[in-house]
C-alpha positions in Angstrom: -72.2 11.9 12.1 -68.9 11.4 10.3 -66.4 8.9 11.5 -63.3 10.0 13.4 -60.4 7.8 12.6 -57.6 6.8 14.9 -54.3 6.6 13.0 -50.6 7.5 13.0 -51.0 11.2 13.0 -53.5 13.9 13.9 -55.0 15.3 10.7 -58.4 16.3 9.5 -61.0 13.7 10.7 -58.2 11.6 12.3 -56.7 11.4 15.8 -53.1 10.1 16.0 -51.7 7.9 18.7 -48.3 9.3 18.0 -46.6 7.9 21.2 -47.0 4.5 19.7 -45.4 5.4 16.4 -41.6 5.2 16.5 -38.8 5.2 14.0 -37.4 1.8 13.4 -33.7 1.1 13.2 -31.8 -1.8 11.7 -29.6 -3.1 14.5 -27.2 -4.6 12.1 -24.7 -1.8 11.4 -22.4 -2.0 8.3 -18.8 -0.8 8.1 -17.5 1.7 5.5 -16.3 0.3 2.1 -12.6 -0.6 2.4 -9.8 -1.6 0.1 -7.3 -4.3 1.0 -4.0 -3.1 2.6 -1.2 -4.6 0.6 2.1 -2.6 0.6 3.6 -4.3 3.7 3.5 -7.6 1.8 6.4 -6.3 -0.4 8.8 -5.8 2.6 10.6 -9.0 1.7 14.0 -8.0 3.3 14.1 -8.4 7.1 16.9 -8.7 9.7 18.5 -12.2 9.9 20.8 -12.0 12.9 20.7 -8.8 14.9 23.3 -8.0 17.5 20.9 -6.6 20.1 17.8 -4.6 20.7 18.0 -1.0 19.5 16.2 2.0 18.1 17.4 1.2 14.6 18.7 -1.7 12.5 21.6 -1.3 10.1 21.6 -3.6 7.0 24.9 -4.0 5.1 25.7 -5.2 1.6 29.1 -6.2 0.3 30.4 -4.6 -2.9 31.7 -7.0 -5.5 35.3 -6.9 -6.7 36.0 -5.5 -10.1 36.3 -8.1 -12.8 39.8 -9.5 -13.2 40.2 -9.6 -17.0 44.0 -9.4 -17.4 45.9 -12.6 -17.9 48.3 -13.6 -15.1 52.0 -13.9 -15.7 53.3 -17.3 -14.8 56.2 -16.3 -12.6 54.7 -13.1 -11.2 52.7 -13.1 -8.0 49.6 -10.8 -8.6 49.1 -7.8 -6.3 46.3 -8.1 -3.8 43.3 -5.8 -4.2 41.3 -4.2 -1.4 37.7 -4.9 -0.7 35.4 -2.0 -0.9 33.6 -0.8 2.2 30.1 -2.2 2.7 27.0 -0.1 1.8 24.5 0.4 4.6 20.8 0.9 4.9 19.3 2.0 8.2 15.8 1.2 9.3 14.7 3.4 12.2 12.2 1.9 14.5 9.2 4.0 15.6 6.3 3.5 17.9 2.9 3.7 16.2 -0.5 3.2 17.7 -4.0 4.4 18.4 -6.6 3.9 21.2 -10.3 4.2 21.9 -11.8 4.8 25.3 -15.5 3.9 25.6 -17.8 4.2 28.5 -19.9 1.5 30.2 -23.0 3.6 29.7 -22.5 3.5 25.9 -22.3 -0.3 26.0 -25.4 -0.5 28.1 -27.4 2.1 26.1 -26.6 1.5 22.5 -29.2 -0.2 20.3 -26.5 -2.5 18.9 -23.7 -4.4 20.5 -20.8 -1.9 20.0 -17.9 -3.8 21.6 -17.3 -6.2 18.7 -17.6 -3.2 16.3 -15.1 -1.1 18.2 -12.6 -4.0 18.3 -13.0 -4.4 14.5 -12.6 -0.7 13.9 -9.4 -0.6 15.9 -8.0 -3.6 14.1 -8.8 -2.0 10.7 -7.3 1.3 11.8 -4.0 -0.6 12.5 -3.9 -2.3 9.1 -4.9 0.9 7.3 -2.3 3.1 9.2 0.6 0.7 8.6 -0.3 0.3 4.9 -0.1 4.1 4.5 3.2 4.2 6.4 4.8 1.6 4.1 3.3 3.4 1.0 4.9 6.6 2.0 8.3 4.9 2.2 7.9 3.4 -1.3 6.6 6.6 -2.9 9.7 8.4 -1.7 11.9 6.4 -4.1 14.5 8.3 -6.2 13.9 6.5 -9.5 11.0 8.4 -11.1 9.5 8.5 -14.6 7.1 11.4 -15.4 4.4 10.9 -18.2 5.1 13.6 -20.8 2.8 13.3 -23.8 4.0 9.8 -24.5 7.6 10.6 -24.0 9.8 9.2 -21.2 10.7 12.1 -18.9 13.0 11.5 -15.9 13.3 15.1 -14.8 9.7 16.3 -14.5 8.8 17.8 -12.1 5.4 16.6 -10.8 3.7 19.9 -11.6 4.4 19.4 -15.3 2.1 16.3 -15.3 -1.6 16.6 -15.8 -2.7 17.1 -19.4 -5.0 14.5 -21.0 -1.9 13.3 -23.0 0.1 12.5 -19.8 -1.5 9.1 -19.1 0.3 5.8 -18.8 1.7 4.3 -22.0 3.3 1.0 -22.9 6.5 2.9 -23.6 6.8 3.9 -19.9 6.4 0.3 -18.8 8.9 -0.9 -21.3 11.4 1.8 -20.1 11.0 0.9 -16.5 11.3 -2.8 -17.1 14.5 -2.2 -19.1 15.9 -0.2 -16.3 15.0 -2.8 -13.6 16.6 -5.5 -15.7 19.6 -3.3 -16.4 19.9 -2.8 -12.6 19.9 -6.6 -12.2 16.8 -6.2 -10.0 15.5 -9.6 -9.2 11.9 -10.2 -10.4 9.2 -12.0 -8.3 8.0 -15.6 -9.0 7.4 -16.3 -12.7 10.1 -13.8 -13.7 7.8 -10.8 -13.5 8.2 -7.5 -11.7 5.2 -6.2 -9.9 3.3 -3.0 -10.8 0.8 -1.5 -8.4 -1.5 0.9 -10.2 -4.8 2.7 -9.5 -7.9 1.3 -11.3 -8.1 4.6 -13.3 -4.5 4.2 -14.5 -5.2 0.5 -15.2 -8.1 1.5 -17.4 -5.8 3.8 -19.5 -3.2 1.2 -20.0 -5.6 -1.6 -21.0 -7.5 0.7 -23.3 -4.4 1.7 -25.2 -4.8 0.7 -28.8 -2.4 -1.8 -30.4 -1.8 -3.8 -27.3 -1.5 -7.4 -28.3 0.4 -8.9 -25.4 -1.8 -8.3 -22.3 -2.5 -11.5 -20.6 -5.2 -12.1 -18.0 -4.4 -14.1 -14.8 -6.1 -17.3 -16.1 -3.8 -17.3 -19.1 -0.5 -17.4 -17.3 -1.3 -19.1 -14.1 -2.4 -22.7 -13.4 -5.8 -22.2 -11.8 -5.3 -25.2 -9.6 -2.1 -23.9 -8.1 -2.2 -20.2 -8.8 -0.8 -17.8 -6.3 -2.3 -14.5 -7.4 -2.2 -11.2 -5.6 -5.6 -9.7 -4.6 -6.5 -7.2 -7.3 -4.2 -8.7 -9.9 -5.4 -7.9 -13.4 -2.8 -9.4 -15.7 0.7 -9.4 -17.1 2.1 -7.0 -19.7 5.6 -6.1 -20.8 7.2 -8.3 -18.0 5.1 -6.7 -15.2 2.4 -8.4 -13.1 -0.1 -5.6 -12.6 -2.2 -5.2 -9.4 -5.0 -2.7 -9.2 -5.4 -0.9 -5.9 -7.3 2.3 -4.9 -4.7 2.6 -2.2 -2.0 3.9 -4.5 -0.9 7.5 -3.7 -2.3 10.4 -5.7 -2.5 14.1 -5.1 -3.7 17.2 -6.9 -0.2 18.6 -7.4 0.1 18.3 -11.1 -0.3 21.1 -13.8 -3.2 23.4 -12.9 -3.8 21.2 -9.8 -4.5 18.1 -11.8 -4.5 14.8 -10.0 -1.2 12.9 -10.4 -1.2 9.1 -9.8 1.9 7.4 -8.4 2.3 3.9 -9.9 5.0 1.7 -8.3 7.1 -0.9 -10.0 9.1 -3.3 -7.8 11.6 -6.1 -7.8 12.6 -8.2 -4.9 14.2 -6.5 -1.8 13.0 -3.1 -2.8 11.8 -2.6 0.8 13.2 -3.6 4.1 11.3 -4.0 7.4 12.5 -4.3 10.9 10.2 -5.1 13.8 10.8 -4.9 17.5 7.2 -5.3 18.5 4.8 -6.8 16.0 1.6 -4.7 15.4 -1.3 -6.0 17.5 -4.5 -5.0 19.3 -4.2 -4.3 23.0 -7.0 -4.4 25.6 -6.1 -1.9 28.2 -6.8 -2.2 31.9 -9.9 -0.7 33.5 -8.4 1.6 36.1 -11.0 4.2 37.0 -12.7 4.1 40.4 -16.1 2.7 39.2 -14.7 0.6 36.3 -16.7 2.4 33.7 -14.0 3.3 31.1 -13.0 0.6 28.6 -9.7 1.1 26.7 -8.8 -0.7 23.5 -6.1 0.1 21.0 -3.2 -1.1 18.9 0.5 -0.5 19.0 3.8 -1.6 17.5 7.5 -0.7 17.3 8.4 -1.0 13.6 10.2 0.7 10.7 10.8 0.5 7.0 13.4 1.7 4.5 14.0 1.3 0.8 16.7 -1.5 0.7 17.5 -1.7 -3.0 16.7 1.6 -4.6 17.6 0.1 -8.0 14.7 -2.3 -7.6 12.0 0.4 -7.3 10.6 2.8 -9.8 7.7 5.3 -9.6 5.6 6.4 -12.6 3.8 9.7 -12.2 0.9 10.1 -14.6 -2.6 11.6 -15.0 -5.7 9.7 -16.0 -8.5 10.1 -18.5 -10.7 9.7 -15.5 
């Protein structure tokens, strides 16, 4: 008589105890891959002494007097000149936020502890959302250079960019730096402006032949006291470059090609006003049986470009 086996499934010559065989799950649940939010760090102009609470904050700048280059006459009292009106930049404050409402049954039934994960997801959503809001403000700058087969093009438009020749070139960086310096834009520490570029764009710039001046971070910074931005890849042509996949791009170039928006900044390119700092909020449990658990984030905040002359955008394609 042939043996009949007892195993995990019922097949020929085998009986399966299938109720005892279950799929196993790892209770440690990972989060999605994320890139570090960074754009808000460049909002280095903030209110100093506001008059009151309000729905917006108005910044003002004095205009300098014209240079007085004519010699005075000894016995003639010079005419007084009028001061120019101040220039203003308005930051409108808006409420932003998001919320999650979970049930008690989910907490009691889930195979993993979901409460810490939900709190982390809400906190990340806050950072990610604010970063995109700031990026939108910066990308809206009026100083634009369009990659045009190695030629500096300031008229574009975007849908002319997209061929394999329309990638970032040293000439574009030199042009932008010359304009920033010509605008008297103040560089950041070390005398460098900051360039925020997508890794694909960074590849094209660093792969350009004939580049002899690129310097890696360890070359220009004291390793013991270095203060380097996350993602910083080096200095070239007076710009400290930072790689970030969070730069804005869209398929709005020629023949729907992807166009990357690289940003070049000096100090005070961006202003921020805050009435309520962004933060996570644990809402009250108000339902009759106390089964609904709210958690979210909120803020009252706004941004505006403060010194337009300290901000340039380069629109280019990539070999990738």
